[in-house]
N, C-alpha and C positions, 0 to 999 in steps of 0.2 A: 503493499500498499504505499503511495507516496506522501509526500510532506503537504503543508498547507500552500495554497497559492493565494495571493493579494488579488482582491477582486476591486476594480474600478467602481468609483461612486455611480456612474451612470449604469451600472449593471445590478446595484443592490437590492432591486425590488425582487430579485431571484429569493430572497429569503422570507418573503412574505407568503405564508402558504395559502393564502386566499382568504378574504373575510366573508363572512356571512352576507349575503345578498340582501338589500332592502330597498324597498320603493318609498321613496320621498314624496308625498304629495304637498303642494303649496297653492298659493292663491296670489296672484299679481294685485298690486295697487288698483288695477282696472277691473278685477275680479275676474281674471282668466285662470281657470286651473292648470296645473303644471304637475307632471309625474315623472321622476326620474331615478333610474338605478345607482345605488351606490354599494361598492365593496368595502369601504372604510366605515364600518358602522359597530357600535358595541356598546352594552349596558356599561355604565361608569359609575352608579351609586345605587345604592339599594333604599336609603332613607335621606332625603327622599328619593324616590326612584327617577333616574336621569339616564340619557343615553347622548352619545356622541356620534356625531356622523361628519366624516371629512368631505370637505366639497371645495370646489375652486370658486375664486371670486367672480368669473367672468360667466358662470352660468345662472339661468332663471332662477334656480332653486336658491342659490345665495340672495339675489337680489330680491325676491319675494319674502323670505324670512327676515332678511333687514327691514323691509317695509312693513310686514304684517305680524312679526314676533310670534308666528305659530306654523307647525308643520305636523305632518302626519307619518310614522313610519310603520308601513306594511312589510310584513314578512311572507313574502311569495313561498310556496311549495313547488315540487318538480311540475305539478300540473299546469302550472301557467309559466315555466321557464321561458319558453319562446316570447310570450307577451312581455313578461320582465325586461328581456334582453332588447327586445324592439322599443322600450320605453325611452332608449339612449338615442333614437333615430332623431334627426332634427325635423320636427314638426311643429305645428302650433297646438294640437290637441291630441296628447298622448294618450288620453282615455279612449278617445274616439279611434285613433290610429290602431291601437291594440286590442279592443273591444273590451277591456277592463270597465268594471263598472263603478263609478263614483257614487258614495251613498253618504247622506248625512252624518257627520262626527256628532258626538255627544257633548263637546265641551270647546272645540274650536272651529274656526272658519274652513280651513282646507279640508276637502273629503277623505273619508276615509275609502279603503279598496275593498269591495265586497268580495271578490274572490281571494284576497289574502286570507293565511290561517290566522294571523293576528292583526291587529291595527293598534299603534300606540300614539295616543294624540299628546302633542308636545307644546309646551310654551318656553320660548326661548330665554335660557337663563344667562348664556355667554356665548361670545364668538371670539375664538382665540387663534391668532394667525400662527401656523406651524409649517414652516417652508412654503412650498408651492400649494397649499391647502389651507383651509380655515376650518378649526374644530367647532362645530357647531353644537353646542350643549342644551339640550332641552330637558325640562322636568315633566315627566308623564303625568298628565292630569285626569286622563281617562284612558282605558283599553277595553278592548273586545277580543275575543278568541272565538274560533268556530265552535258551536256545541259539542262537537265529536272530540275535540280536544280537551275542553275544559274540565279540570279536577280540583278538588279542595288540595290535591298534594301537588305542589309546584313542580317536584321531580318526576311526577307522571307527566305532568303537562309536557316538561322539556322534553320527555321520551316519545311523546306523541307528534311533536312538531317536526317537520321533513324541512330542515333548514337547506338552502342551497349556497353552496360555497363557489365563488366566482374564481376560476383557476387563472384563466387567461382568454384573452379575446371572447372566443364563443363556446369556450369549454368551461362546464360546472361540474361539480360533484354533488350529489345528495349525502346526507349525514350518514348514511349506511356505505359511503364509498362508491356508489354507482356514478359512473361518467356520463354526462348529459351533454352534447353537441347540439347546437342550434345552428 
């Protein structure tokens, strides 16, 4: 077995095993819905419950959250992997483009996504620049999960969730390690 080889900075993303794919729903100041996929997503606090999403300043999601201070994080499963992937297409209405269904959220203005396994409704707490992204931190103020996933036991709910991990370009892995190409 060989020694260690230095890796140039422009190749360091190889070390990221891929993040759980999230769909982030926002609304523009003019009332236009927006939906975009993100791989830089994680829970970052239990009390109060908070999530963090890494976004670029140049995209609509960033601009909409700066203006409206709210967003919804949807957790897609394998059944909508193709639609989730195509939310990155440059179109005006990602809901219409992908066939995903916007539904009224419980506590925030941006719509939740009917087809997602879970929807986490968030109010912006902080935006922190981190390199070429901005870490968008939101407190979860309401959440819904599909009935077949819900349990009083949070471990059981996590086991029932079918997370998608975005590996590269059009390649995803399911929680069970199955490769899915779009």
